[in-house]
Backbone as a chain_set.jsonl record, in Angstrom:
{"seq": "XXXXXXXXXXXXXXXXXXXXXXXXXXXXXXXXXXXXXXXXXXXXXXXXXXXXXXXXXXXXXXXXXXXXXXXXXXXXXXXXXXXXXXXXXXXXXXXXXXXXXXXXXXXXXXXXXXXXXXXXXXXXXXXXXXXXXXXXXXXXXXXXXXXXXXXXXXXXXXXXXXXXXXXXXXXXXXXXXXXXXXXXXXXXXXXXXXXXXXXXXXXXXXXXXXXXXXXXXXXXXXXXXXXXXX", "coords": {"N": [[210.437, -117.86, -93.216], [211.877, -118.916, -95.831], [212.284, -117.537, -98.996], [212.025, -118.192, -102.866], [212.358, -116.241, -105.278], [211.995, -116.299, -108.534], [212.95, -114.769, -111.322], [213.357, -112.238, -110.08], [214.544, -109.339, -111.254], [212.881, -108.048, -112.921], [209.779, -105.487, -113.35], [208.152, -106.827, -111.441], [209.437, -108.991, -110.463], [210.676, -107.371, -109.008], [208.774, -105.757, -106.837], [207.844, -108.18, -105.877], [209.829, -108.913, -104.283], [210.604, -106.965, -102.321], [208.306, -107.628, -101.013], [208.338, -109.279, -99.773], [210.639, -109.55, -98.285], [209.135, -107.839, -96.34], [208.13, -109.171, -95.198], [209.768, -110.41, -93.461], [210.544, -112.781, -94.919], [214.096, -114.793, -95.81], [215.043, -114.177, -98.633], [215.771, -115.985, -102.303], [217.27, -114.379, -105.046], [216.303, -115.217, -108.556], [217.867, -114.086, -111.204], [218.509, -112.976, -114.855], [222.068, -112.493, -115.692], [223.187, -110.641, -116.739], [221.068, -108.617, -115.544], [221.364, -108.557, -113.359], [222.029, -105.556, -111.932], [220.526, -104.37, -111.033], [218.906, -104.963, -109.353], [220.318, -104.133, -107.101], [219.769, -102.336, -104.899], [218.494, -104.205, -102.77], [221.409, -105.28, -102.152], [222.809, -107.484, -99.956], [220.76, -108.093, -98.711], [219.267, -109.876, -99.757], [220.06, -113.472, -101.487], [221.609, -113.981, -104.46], [221.422, -115.469, -106.826], [222.519, -115.275, -110.28], [221.511, -116.04, -113.212], [220.514, -117.769, -116.271], [216.755, -118.35, -115.865], [215.324, -120.892, -117.163], [217.346, -122.501, -116.799], [218.061, -125.503, -115.715], [220.028, -126.035, -113.672], [221.098, -123.905, -112.654], [218.11, -122.944, -111.276], [218.009, -125.533, -109.506], [219.825, -124.955, -107.72], [219.078, -122.693, -106.511], [216.424, -122.881, -105.849], [216.514, -124.69, -103.428], [216.292, -126.156, -100.236], [214.428, -124.374, -99.651], [210.837, -122.902, -98.682], [208.857, -122.18, -100.412], [208.318, -121.06, -103.851], [208.073, -117.758, -105.999], [206.86, -117.247, -109.119], [208.101, -115.376, -111.908], [206.251, -115.66, -114.78], [207.657, -116.002, -117.774], [207.351, -115.213, -121.087], [209.316, -115.412, -122.857], [211.293, -115.358, -125.875], [211.824, -117.295, -128.02], [212.552, -120.376, -127.366], [211.499, -121.747, -125.826], [211.132, -121.014, -123.315], [209.524, -120.194, -120.475], [207.755, -122.688, -120.139], [210.64, -124.571, -119.997], [211.84, -122.976, -117.692], [209.143, -123.088, -115.9], [208.899, -125.81, -115.352], [211.305, -126.876, -114.294], [211.282, -125.884, -112.098], [209.29, -127.534, -110.766], [210.806, -129.599, -110.833], [212.669, -129.525, -109.048], [211.488, -128.286, -106.869], [211.248, -128.159, -103.372], [209.66, -131.784, -101.418], [205.769, -130.508, -100.902], [206.361, -127.663, -100.479], [205.108, -124.596, -101.285], [204.166, -123.432, -104.163], [204.478, -120.379, -106.47], [202.782, -119.037, -109.132], [203.227, -116.784, -111.936], [201.265, -115.135, -114.393], [199.443, -114.498, -117.53], [195.565, -113.636, -118.575], [195.14, -115.004, -120.741], [195.641, -117.348, -120.278], [194.177, -120.264, -119.85], [191.984, -122.848, -117.106], [190.153, -124.578, -117.351], [188.401, -124.222, -119.34], [186.516, -122.566, -119.102], [186.922, -119.982, -118.725], [184.948, -116.686, -120.227], [185.624, -114.542, -123.3], [185.951, -111.22, -124.65], [185.319, -110.816, -128.152], [187.391, -108.678, -129.098], [189.535, -109.156, -127.395], [190.061, -111.718, -127.402], [190.875, -111.377, -130.237], [193.107, -109.713, -130.236], [194.694, -110.26, -129.317], [195.358, -113.13, -130.615], [196.56, -111.938, -133.137], [197.999, -110.223, -131.353], [200.155, -112.592, -130.717], [200.732, -113.131, -132.986], [202.499, -111.764, -134.35], [204.587, -110.801, -132.044], [205.825, -113.692, -132.032], [206.598, -114.301, -135.111], [208.476, -112.21, -134.808], [209.955, -113.022, -133.332], [210.475, -112.842, -130.558], [208.266, -113.155, -128.091], [206.487, -115.762, -127.274], [203.34, -116.963, -126.3], [202.213, -119.153, -126.188], [203.923, -120.893, -125.217], [203.988, -120.334, -122.878], [201.447, -121.287, -122.285], [201.94, -123.382, -122.154], [203.234, -124.16, -120.468], [202.005, -123.704, -117.94], [199.637, -125.095, -118.61], [201.399, -128.062, -117.331], [201.842, -127.365, -114.716], [199.749, -127.33, -114.361], [199.243, -130.267, -114.536], [200.869, -130.947, -112.56], [201.423, -132.769, -109.701], [201.779, -130.8, -106.865], [201.961, -128.654, -104.602], [200.618, -125.95, -105.887], [199.736, -122.765, -107.588], [198.149, -120.789, -109.857], [197.746, -117.183, -110.654], [196.75, -115.499, -112.424], [196.712, -112.869, -114.0], [195.279, -109.119, -115.142], [195.533, -106.797, -117.184], [198.186, -104.204, -116.13], [199.394, -102.244, -114.175], [201.395, -98.803, -113.223], [201.634, -97.653, -109.569], [200.452, -96.198, -106.329], [200.096, -99.064, -104.122], [196.817, -99.714, -103.937], [195.905, -102.343, -102.235], [195.251, -105.363, -102.055], [194.179, -107.348, -104.463], [191.092, -108.14, -105.821], [189.601, -111.724, -106.819], [188.891, -114.08, -109.222], [187.659, -117.411, -110.337], [187.486, -117.415, -112.815], [187.807, -115.314, -116.137], [185.152, -113.359, -117.107], [183.851, -113.423, -114.852], [182.107, -110.391, -113.019], [182.957, -109.157, -111.536], [185.58, -108.366, -112.066], [185.915, -106.784, -114.269], [186.066, -104.047, -114.333], [189.415, -105.201, -115.314], [191.891, -104.559, -114.204], [194.772, -103.556, -112.527], [196.735, -102.891, -110.121], [200.807, -103.292, -109.99], [202.269, -103.64, -108.025], [200.108, -104.448, -106.705], [199.544, -106.695, -107.843], [201.9, -108.631, -107.083], [201.548, -108.346, -104.723], [199.112, -109.996, -103.966], [200.363, -112.462, -104.842], [202.424, -113.074, -103.527], [201.374, -113.271, -100.624], [199.698, -115.334, -101.45], [200.379, -117.193, -101.034], [200.475, -118.593, -97.753], [198.132, -119.26, -97.995], [196.071, -121.72, -98.248], [193.715, -121.566, -99.357], [194.368, -121.145, -102.31], [196.294, -122.853, -102.574], [195.864, -125.508, -105.916], [194.629, -123.463, -107.301], [193.675, -121.406, -110.103], [193.363, -118.49, -109.987], [192.005, -115.367, -111.763], [192.651, -112.236, -111.245], [191.588, -108.724, -110.192], [192.377, -105.352, -109.855], [191.941, -104.137, -106.241], [190.323, -102.045, -106.202], [189.478, -101.246, -108.156], [186.103, -100.31, -110.994], [184.77, -102.462, -111.096], [184.843, -104.021, -109.608], [184.267, -102.553, -106.652], [181.697, -101.964, -107.323], [181.035, -104.681, -107.228], [181.613, -105.304, -104.457], [180.083, -103.358, -103.262], [176.827, -104.767, -103.898], [177.08, -106.558, -102.795], [177.263, -106.13, -100.16], [174.662, -104.788, -99.841]], "CA": [[210.431, -118.961, -93.883], [212.812, -119.04, -97.093], [211.468, -117.628, -99.791], [212.894, -118.233, -103.673], [212.005, -115.32, -106.222], [212.462, -116.61, -110.145], [212.517, -113.571, -112.295], [213.727, -111.1, -109.267], [214.339, -108.184, -111.473], [211.797, -107.337, -113.713], [209.59, -104.514, -112.337], [206.999, -107.867, -111.19], [209.983, -109.105, -109.555], [211.039, -106.611, -107.596], [208.259, -105.591, -105.863], [207.91, -109.485, -104.608], [211.247, -109.248, -103.518], [210.483, -106.185, -101.297], [207.092, -107.976, -100.421], [208.96, -111.129, -99.344], [211.042, -108.762, -97.605], [208.627, -106.386, -95.285], [207.966, -109.936, -94.41], [210.383, -111.439, -93.106], [211.318, -114.049, -95.527], [214.57, -114.78, -96.164], [215.505, -114.404, -99.917], [216.932, -116.117, -102.656], [216.434, -114.274, -105.99], [217.404, -115.719, -109.673], [217.527, -112.978, -112.785], [219.75, -112.961, -115.725], [223.477, -112.113, -115.401], [223.163, -108.345, -117.086], [219.774, -108.326, -115.038], [221.832, -108.341, -111.546], [222.757, -104.785, -111.237], [218.893, -104.057, -111.401], [218.65, -105.273, -107.526], [221.913, -103.996, -106.264], [219.625, -101.783, -103.373], [218.974, -104.741, -102.605], [221.956, -106.015, -101.562], [223.412, -107.733, -98.775], [219.782, -108.547, -98.323], [218.614, -111.025, -100.431], [221.47, -114.309, -102.05], [221.606, -113.447, -105.693], [222.079, -116.64, -107.975], [222.158, -115.007, -111.57], [221.882, -117.349, -114.161], [218.948, -117.976, -116.711], [215.834, -119.472, -115.205], [214.922, -122.331, -117.379], [219.187, -123.745, -116.785], [218.224, -126.271, -114.291], [221.361, -126.4, -112.901], [220.555, -122.084, -111.807], [217.155, -123.602, -110.599], [217.907, -126.639, -108.652], [220.808, -124.329, -106.275], [217.943, -121.765, -105.894], [215.043, -124.013, -104.528], [216.601, -126.364, -102.464], [215.635, -125.335, -98.856], [213.056, -123.441, -99.923], [209.203, -123.352, -98.334], [207.805, -121.059, -101.026], [208.892, -120.597, -104.748], [207.327, -117.757, -106.945], [207.84, -117.834, -110.51], [207.063, -114.62, -112.635], [206.177, -117.273, -116.051], [208.014, -114.635, -119.026], [207.118, -116.187, -122.456], [210.07, -115.07, -123.54], [212.148, -116.121, -126.706], [211.121, -118.868, -129.331], [212.83, -121.849, -127.336], [210.246, -123.124, -124.622], [211.858, -120.565, -122.153], [208.902, -120.566, -119.581], [207.684, -124.28, -119.867], [211.51, -124.844, -118.798], [211.282, -122.177, -115.644], [208.124, -124.043, -114.833], [209.462, -127.534, -115.079], [212.684, -127.082, -113.538], [210.673, -125.205, -110.322], [208.244, -128.684, -110.656], [211.286, -130.904, -110.349], [213.489, -128.976, -108.716], [211.203, -127.383, -105.304], [211.566, -129.611, -102.321], [208.435, -131.505, -101.777], [206.008, -129.52, -100.077], [206.821, -125.977, -100.655], [204.631, -123.752, -102.233], [205.096, -123.441, -105.515], [203.025, -119.811, -107.155], [203.673, -118.652, -110.319], [202.232, -115.537, -112.335], [200.807, -115.174, -116.188], [198.751, -114.044, -118.182], [194.502, -114.213, -118.727], [194.585, -115.521, -122.061], [195.093, -118.743, -120.061], [192.852, -120.63, -119.313], [192.435, -123.288, -116.711], [189.279, -125.576, -117.687], [187.65, -124.007, -120.426], [185.316, -121.889, -118.983], [186.837, -117.906, -119.24], [184.877, -115.975, -121.018], [186.788, -113.646, -123.089], [185.796, -110.577, -125.612], [185.668, -110.836, -129.339], [188.14, -107.544, -128.887], [190.729, -109.801, -126.642], [190.519, -112.585, -128.636], [191.637, -110.948, -131.219], [194.414, -108.813, -129.983], [195.852, -111.66, -128.362], [196.047, -113.217, -131.816], [197.7, -111.132, -133.634], [199.831, -109.869, -131.244], [200.813, -113.769, -130.356], [201.937, -114.058, -134.426], [203.661, -111.313, -135.245], [205.467, -112.19, -131.385], [206.807, -114.962, -132.999], [207.466, -113.976, -136.134], [209.602, -111.475, -134.884], [211.035, -114.815, -132.314], [210.896, -111.798, -129.5], [207.854, -114.206, -127.323], [205.815, -117.215, -127.282], [201.907, -117.189, -125.567], [202.175, -120.413, -126.743], [204.625, -121.477, -124.127], [203.484, -119.47, -121.712], [200.572, -122.348, -122.444], [202.615, -125.142, -122.121], [204.121, -124.538, -118.744], [200.495, -123.84, -117.086], [200.01, -127.057, -118.372], [202.521, -128.862, -116.833], [201.486, -126.751, -113.519], [197.788, -127.501, -113.303], [198.891, -131.396, -114.517], [201.615, -131.761, -111.856], [200.441, -132.974, -107.764], [202.498, -129.848, -106.118], [201.087, -127.581, -103.97], [200.678, -125.401, -106.783], [198.723, -121.623, -107.867], [197.998, -119.968, -110.997], [197.545, -116.825, -110.954], [196.675, -114.528, -113.994], [196.983, -111.031, -114.555], [194.559, -108.757, -116.121], [196.26, -105.315, -116.847], [198.828, -103.744, -115.226], [199.875, -101.036, -114.199], [202.159, -98.499, -111.563], [201.282, -96.61, -108.722], [201.184, -97.048, -104.814], [199.074, -99.779, -103.585], [195.645, -100.312, -103.495], [195.367, -103.67, -100.834], [195.013, -106.538, -101.665], [193.201, -107.62, -105.31], [190.194, -109.432, -105.386], [189.382, -112.594, -107.467], [187.187, -115.13, -109.419], [187.85, -118.754, -111.244], [186.643, -117.366, -114.399], [187.337, -114.853, -117.011], [184.253, -112.74, -117.485], [183.07, -112.79, -114.014], [181.31, -109.073, -113.623], [184.015, -108.725, -110.511], [186.521, -108.47, -112.855], [184.946, -106.074, -115.776], [187.194, -103.613, -114.856], [190.34, -105.488, -116.205], [192.88, -102.685, -114.595], [195.506, -103.814, -111.197], [198.611, -102.096, -109.159], [201.428, -104.064, -110.565], [202.828, -103.615, -107.038], [199.295, -105.25, -106.253], [199.962, -108.39, -107.805], [202.663, -109.319, -106.599], [201.144, -108.944, -102.914], [198.502, -111.566, -103.661], [201.376, -113.783, -105.263], [203.327, -113.275, -102.058], [200.42, -113.463, -99.591], [198.909, -116.226, -101.629], [201.87, -118.435, -99.759], [199.924, -118.394, -97.224], [196.986, -118.918, -98.065], [195.8, -122.465, -98.153], [192.458, -121.992, -100.002], [194.214, -121.312, -103.784], [196.332, -125.004, -103.583], [195.185, -125.588, -106.811], [193.621, -122.543, -108.198], [193.599, -120.355, -111.075], [192.204, -117.186, -109.737], [192.05, -114.29, -112.022], [192.61, -110.637, -110.426], [191.831, -107.957, -110.93], [192.232, -104.444, -107.933], [190.725, -103.804, -105.966], [189.802, -100.446, -105.657], [188.936, -100.863, -109.678], [184.813, -99.92, -110.42], [183.793, -103.254, -110.883], [185.345, -104.979, -107.768], [183.431, -102.242, -106.009], [180.31, -102.529, -106.907], [180.401, -106.172, -106.234], [181.106, -104.911, -103.091], [178.312, -102.809, -102.519], [176.069, -105.441, -104.174], [177.432, -107.993, -101.934], [176.988, -105.47, -98.646], [173.446, -104.68, -100.018]], "C": [[211.467, -118.428, -95.626], [211.765, -119.386, -98.333], [212.286, -117.154, -101.628], [211.875, -117.105, -104.886], [212.283, -115.579, -107.877], [212.185, -115.658, -111.235], [212.691, -111.898, -111.311], [213.272, -109.438, -109.706], [214.17, -107.674, -112.696], [211.526, -106.489, -112.609], [208.295, -105.297, -111.144], [208.293, -108.315, -110.146], [210.165, -108.649, -107.966], [210.491, -106.365, -106.806], [208.283, -106.762, -104.887], [209.251, -109.466, -103.876], [210.711, -108.308, -102.336], [208.505, -106.668, -100.668], [207.488, -108.829, -99.235], [209.468, -110.433, -98.198], [210.629, -107.878, -96.228], [207.882, -107.245, -94.816], [207.964, -110.2, -93.509], [211.112, -112.283, -93.287], [212.521, -113.811, -95.47], [214.858, -115.34, -97.801], [216.437, -114.653, -100.67], [216.366, -115.93, -103.65], [217.67, -114.847, -107.189], [216.229, -115.288, -110.482], [219.332, -113.36, -113.628], [221.271, -112.106, -115.13], [223.609, -110.873, -115.832], [221.914, -108.001, -116.128], [220.7, -107.639, -113.427], [221.747, -107.243, -111.326], [221.382, -103.937, -110.884], [218.179, -103.801, -109.887], [219.594, -104.997, -106.812], [220.827, -102.2, -105.221], [218.856, -102.904, -102.999], [219.683, -105.465, -101.48], [222.483, -106.279, -100.513], [221.963, -108.055, -97.578], [218.408, -109.789, -98.496], [219.67, -111.58, -101.418], [220.734, -114.049, -103.518], [221.808, -114.624, -106.661], [222.007, -116.474, -109.934], [221.985, -116.229, -112.352], [220.349, -116.851, -115.893], [217.929, -119.23, -116.076], [214.949, -120.38, -115.823], [216.445, -123.039, -117.065], [218.218, -124.671, -115.217], [218.568, -126.56, -113.171], [220.768, -124.805, -111.607], [219.231, -123.378, -110.807], [217.316, -124.115, -109.479], [219.071, -125.522, -106.691], [219.779, -123.306, -106.267], [217.021, -121.862, -105.185], [215.319, -124.533, -103.546], [216.989, -124.727, -101.148], [214.521, -124.681, -98.694], [211.577, -124.091, -99.242], [208.638, -122.878, -99.862], [208.876, -120.558, -102.325], [207.922, -119.131, -105.658], [208.126, -116.978, -107.765], [207.059, -116.645, -111.165], [207.403, -115.778, -114.299], [206.722, -115.604, -117.396], [207.901, -115.086, -120.085], [208.144, -116.015, -123.139], [211.002, -115.499, -125.071], [210.797, -117.031, -127.604], [211.617, -120.16, -128.365], [212.496, -122.267, -125.583], [211.355, -122.096, -122.902], [210.88, -120.169, -120.208], [208.157, -121.44, -119.636], [209.202, -124.501, -119.916], [211.953, -124.717, -117.436], [210.511, -122.709, -115.412], [208.532, -125.291, -114.913], [210.128, -127.691, -114.558], [212.316, -126.842, -111.857], [209.791, -126.676, -110.27], [209.232, -129.737, -110.101], [212.037, -130.507, -109.281], [213.181, -128.948, -107.361], [211.062, -128.574, -104.396], [210.267, -129.604, -101.9], [208.163, -131.136, -100.581], [205.611, -128.037, -100.034], [205.588, -125.87, -101.688], [205.39, -122.919, -102.807], [203.835, -122.21, -106.582], [203.674, -119.405, -108.604], [202.636, -117.262, -110.719], [202.521, -115.874, -113.964], [199.385, -114.29, -116.421], [196.483, -114.081, -118.056], [193.914, -114.778, -119.305], [194.571, -117.173, -121.595], [194.071, -119.708, -118.989], [192.522, -122.439, -118.527], [191.599, -125.056, -117.307], [188.14, -125.355, -118.353], [186.27, -122.819, -120.15], [185.61, -120.841, -118.919], [185.575, -117.518, -120.095], [185.361, -114.637, -121.085], [185.914, -112.094, -124.176], [186.519, -111.237, -127.157], [187.445, -109.95, -129.54], [189.109, -108.672, -128.447], [190.677, -110.951, -127.569], [191.858, -112.117, -129.792], [192.595, -110.608, -131.554], [195.371, -109.866, -129.585], [196.551, -112.675, -129.279], [197.02, -113.179, -132.647], [198.789, -110.678, -133.025], [200.367, -111.382, -131.429], [201.277, -113.626, -131.984], [202.605, -113.111, -134.317], [204.736, -111.53, -133.547], [206.431, -113.309, -131.651], [207.084, -114.969, -133.993], [208.631, -113.283, -135.812], [210.546, -112.355, -133.736], [211.117, -113.91, -130.81], [209.89, -113.026, -128.567], [206.853, -115.148, -128.1], [204.225, -117.247, -126.323], [202.468, -118.236, -125.079], [202.796, -121.655, -125.575], [204.489, -121.279, -123.404], [202.258, -120.936, -121.355], [200.923, -123.728, -121.893], [203.098, -124.677, -120.844], [203.019, -124.304, -118.164], [199.824, -125.137, -117.099], [199.881, -128.423, -117.573], [201.879, -128.405, -115.608], [200.079, -127.168, -112.951], [198.108, -129.084, -113.536], [199.309, -131.947, -113.229], [200.46, -132.12, -109.815], [201.464, -131.319, -107.278], [201.648, -129.148, -105.872], [201.266, -126.118, -105.186], [199.608, -124.217, -106.85], [198.938, -121.012, -108.786], [197.606, -118.514, -110.782], [197.344, -115.996, -112.346], [195.746, -113.134, -114.33], [196.003, -110.51, -115.716], [195.907, -107.222, -116.426], [196.735, -104.753, -116.149], [199.322, -102.58, -115.142], [200.91, -99.742, -113.048], [201.694, -97.315, -110.966], [200.726, -97.366, -107.484], [199.671, -98.402, -104.66], [197.78, -99.723, -103.393], [194.644, -101.406, -103.132], [195.262, -104.081, -102.032], [194.181, -107.121, -102.687], [192.26, -108.459, -104.622], [189.948, -110.65, -106.587], [188.301, -113.894, -107.811], [188.012, -116.356, -109.821], [188.032, -118.775, -112.48], [187.124, -116.334, -114.785], [186.447, -114.131, -117.169], [182.797, -112.513, -115.887], [182.842, -111.102, -113.685], [181.849, -108.111, -112.424], [184.839, -108.472, -110.679], [186.849, -107.301, -114.478], [185.625, -105.074, -115.49], [189.559, -103.606, -115.697], [192.214, -104.439, -115.888], [193.383, -103.51, -113.031], [196.92, -103.342, -111.488], [199.368, -103.52, -109.422], [202.279, -104.221, -108.938], [201.91, -104.74, -106.48], [198.697, -106.978, -106.326], [201.075, -108.988, -107.154], [202.184, -109.263, -104.945], [200.465, -109.917, -102.795], [199.781, -112.129, -104.161], [202.05, -113.941, -103.9], [202.312, -113.934, -100.723], [199.75, -114.947, -99.651], [199.869, -117.713, -100.929], [200.99, -119.143, -98.662], [198.672, -119.307, -97.299], [196.293, -121.209, -99.547], [195.165, -122.759, -99.136], [193.151, -122.18, -101.216], [194.908, -122.391, -103.8], [195.312, -125.092, -104.585], [194.244, -125.055, -107.5], [194.244, -121.862, -109.055], [193.057, -118.837, -111.145], [192.981, -116.269, -110.875], [192.419, -113.352, -111.336], [193.033, -109.251, -111.089], [191.792, -106.658, -109.328], [191.24, -104.283, -107.205], [189.427, -102.534, -105.514], [188.914, -99.904, -107.352], [187.599, -100.596, -109.834], [184.223, -101.702, -110.507], [184.079, -104.158, -109.461], [184.251, -104.195, -106.897], [182.513, -101.658, -105.88], [180.364, -103.41, -107.323], [180.691, -106.419, -104.881], [180.052, -104.748, -102.594], [177.2, -103.711, -103.002], [176.138, -106.083, -102.681], [176.911, -107.289, -100.219], [175.123, -105.313, -98.857], [173.054, -105.765, -99.483]], "O": [[211.322, -117.341, -96.187], [211.036, -120.318, -98.67], [212.943, -116.121, -101.761], [210.715, -117.401, -105.175], [212.986, -114.691, -108.36], [211.22, -115.803, -111.985], [212.303, -110.791, -111.685], [212.463, -108.648, -109.22], [214.965, -107.049, -113.397], [212.132, -106.377, -111.543], [207.683, -104.665, -110.282], [208.144, -107.972, -108.973], [210.021, -109.008, -106.797], [211.048, -106.489, -105.716], [208.55, -106.715, -103.687], [209.483, -110.129, -102.865], [210.358, -108.915, -101.325], [207.759, -105.933, -100.02], [207.021, -108.956, -98.103], [208.89, -110.596, -97.124], [211.375, -107.402, -95.372], [206.961, -106.869, -94.091], [207.062, -110.344, -92.684], [212.015, -112.714, -92.569], [212.718, -112.653, -95.101], [214.892, -116.519, -98.152], [217.576, -114.212, -100.518], [215.335, -116.55, -103.912], [218.895, -114.956, -107.144], [215.027, -115.505, -110.634], [220.467, -113.712, -113.307], [221.318, -111.252, -114.244], [224.22, -110.046, -115.156], [221.83, -106.783, -115.972], [220.583, -106.606, -112.767], [221.255, -107.193, -110.199], [221.468, -102.79, -110.446], [217.383, -102.976, -109.44], [219.765, -105.651, -105.783], [221.432, -101.142, -105.045], [217.864, -102.257, -102.661], [219.241, -105.996, -100.461], [222.766, -105.281, -99.851], [221.951, -108.189, -96.355], [217.417, -110.247, -97.928], [220.255, -110.786, -102.155], [219.516, -113.94, -103.659], [222.741, -114.366, -107.422], [221.564, -117.334, -110.696], [222.38, -117.334, -111.979], [219.655, -115.877, -116.187], [218.132, -120.428, -115.878], [213.912, -120.719, -115.253], [216.495, -124.266, -117.156], [217.946, -124.298, -114.076], [218.05, -127.026, -112.156], [220.332, -124.725, -110.458], [219.478, -124.282, -110.008], [216.956, -123.544, -108.45], [218.994, -125.504, -105.463], [219.95, -123.071, -105.07], [216.713, -121.233, -104.173], [214.478, -124.883, -102.718], [217.41, -123.572, -101.071], [213.827, -124.508, -97.693], [211.236, -125.273, -99.235], [207.768, -123.636, -100.29], [209.908, -119.916, -102.128], [206.842, -119.58, -106.044], [209.194, -116.38, -107.64], [205.829, -116.603, -111.159], [208.41, -116.378, -114.676], [206.128, -114.551, -117.63], [208.906, -115.795, -120.141], [208.044, -116.492, -124.27], [211.444, -116.599, -124.74], [209.582, -117.216, -127.683], [210.959, -121.162, -128.642], [213.062, -122.823, -124.642], [211.956, -122.532, -121.92], [211.444, -119.972, -119.132], [207.285, -121.068, -118.851], [208.799, -125.626, -119.62], [212.263, -125.484, -116.525], [210.766, -123.257, -114.339], [208.174, -125.815, -113.858], [210.051, -128.766, -113.962], [212.791, -127.336, -110.834], [209.663, -126.837, -109.057], [208.92, -130.564, -109.244], [212.046, -131.355, -108.389], [214.001, -129.347, -106.534], [210.803, -129.731, -104.726], [209.561, -128.6, -101.804], [208.884, -131.108, -99.583], [204.607, -127.51, -99.555], [205.201, -126.66, -102.549], [206.364, -122.197, -102.592], [202.837, -122.598, -107.189], [204.844, -119.496, -108.977], [201.664, -116.837, -110.094], [203.412, -116.484, -114.554], [198.619, -113.68, -115.675], [196.169, -114.822, -117.124], [192.767, -115.186, -119.125], [193.901, -118.055, -122.132], [193.55, -119.702, -117.874], [192.79, -123.361, -119.298], [192.118, -126.146, -117.548], [187.086, -125.967, -118.182], [185.374, -122.441, -120.904], [184.602, -120.143, -119.034], [185.254, -118.476, -120.797], [185.562, -113.813, -120.193], [184.752, -112.493, -124.259], [187.587, -111.817, -127.353], [188.438, -110.509, -130.006], [189.568, -109.223, -129.448], [191.415, -110.939, -128.554], [193.041, -112.373, -130.014], [193.152, -110.83, -132.629], [196.587, -110.05, -129.636], [197.699, -113.094, -129.13], [197.963, -113.93, -132.9], [199.946, -110.588, -133.436], [201.117, -111.479, -132.401], [202.384, -114.124, -132.186], [203.761, -113.479, -134.108], [205.652, -112.344, -133.663], [207.615, -113.53, -131.396], [208.033, -115.725, -134.202], [209.706, -113.563, -136.343], [211.737, -112.162, -133.49], [211.865, -114.368, -129.947], [210.591, -113.975, -128.213], [206.579, -115.166, -129.299], [204.469, -117.922, -125.322], [203.042, -118.395, -124.002], [202.369, -122.759, -125.235], [204.886, -122.146, -122.625], [202.279, -121.495, -120.259], [200.353, -124.706, -121.411], [203.354, -125.708, -120.222], [203.011, -125.261, -117.39], [199.531, -125.941, -116.214], [199.042, -129.282, -117.302], [201.092, -129.291, -115.277], [199.541, -127.29, -111.85], [197.344, -129.714, -112.805], [198.756, -132.893, -112.668], [199.428, -131.796, -109.227], [201.707, -130.971, -108.434], [200.673, -128.892, -106.58], [202.243, -125.382, -105.055], [198.556, -124.455, -106.258], [200.051, -120.486, -108.79], [196.399, -118.71, -110.639], [198.148, -116.176, -113.261], [194.651, -112.723, -114.713], [195.836, -111.048, -116.81], [196.92, -106.952, -115.781], [196.03, -104.479, -115.177], [199.673, -101.939, -116.132], [200.987, -100.147, -111.888], [201.413, -96.255, -111.525], [200.536, -98.579, -107.398], [198.537, -98.357, -105.136], [197.602, -99.658, -102.177], [193.447, -101.568, -103.368], [195.184, -103.338, -103.01], [193.18, -107.598, -102.152], [192.301, -109.127, -103.589], [190.304, -110.11, -107.635], [187.41, -114.443, -107.164], [189.212, -116.239, -109.577], [188.516, -119.657, -113.19], [187.163, -115.662, -113.754], [187.035, -113.603, -118.114], [181.699, -111.967, -115.783], [183.676, -110.458, -114.321], [181.543, -106.938, -112.21], [185.482, -108.164, -109.676], [187.736, -107.225, -115.328], [186.178, -104.761, -116.545], [190.381, -102.812, -116.154], [193.098, -103.974, -116.608], [192.488, -104.05, -112.38], [197.752, -103.349, -112.395], [198.852, -104.615, -109.196], [203.011, -105.21, -108.91], [202.377, -105.739, -105.933], [198.072, -107.822, -105.684], [200.868, -110.092, -106.652], [202.504, -110.123, -104.124], [200.693, -110.773, -101.941], [200.415, -112.188, -103.107], [202.118, -115.028, -103.327], [202.593, -114.924, -100.047], [199.373, -115.632, -98.701], [199.71, -118.868, -100.535], [200.844, -120.359, -98.783], [198.454, -120.089, -96.373], [196.225, -121.564, -100.724], [195.442, -123.705, -99.873], [192.899, -123.293, -101.677], [194.635, -123.185, -104.7], [194.127, -124.85, -104.356], [193.329, -125.595, -108.122], [195.439, -121.645, -108.853], [192.513, -118.23, -112.067], [194.205, -116.297, -111.007], [192.634, -113.878, -110.244], [193.906, -108.801, -111.831], [191.378, -106.907, -108.196], [190.026, -104.278, -107.411], [188.37, -102.334, -104.916], [188.218, -98.939, -107.665], [187.204, -100.5, -108.672], [183.203, -102.005, -109.886], [183.398, -104.742, -108.618], [183.358, -104.874, -106.39], [182.184, -100.964, -104.919], [179.563, -103.406, -108.258], [180.269, -107.357, -104.205], [179.294, -105.4, -101.876], [176.222, -103.382, -102.331], [175.345, -106.023, -101.741], [176.321, -107.926, -99.347], [174.392, -105.757, -97.972], [171.855, -106.042, -99.455]]}, "num_chains": 1, "name": "protein.A"}
């Protein structure tokens, strides 16, 4: 299988590359020119296309002939980076390709997610400050996902909880909605977030789903498992 990874040089992207290679996939990676050196460990094993991930010509070349596209939806800057990236993937990925995108828990597909007051307050303040200093635009990530949800492509949007580094704990568990008790622990290993995205390529049950995930070894996931077994 030929897999394109957009945002390959970031922490999440590097894990995506490794998981894809471990599964025998042919990998095409896209990253900014200044970040090419971060992928030196994969030299000779992947095809690398340097460029901005919202550059439509770059994306068109990268996804050509790919069976799947894994996209890290980074809301950098205030120039529609995330929505530009998403739209380019939606426009240029081959018909029938499996499209898997990453984003945060703040994205909601149907408005049925339940967030704590603290989460909403932190999101509001952090989003305002990030836009003020022109570093991140969370609203643009919302717009990117709105476009994905409206498309008729074979998409999945994986919504992540807080991420941490560490050894893999296995495939995370998921729910359709934030607020489900299984997600209460709100923590996932970054390597396992990438694992979930990679495994979603072959999981047709996740087509047109926006799973919110949490690590399988977190307290809430383990408690849910013990209740289900009893």
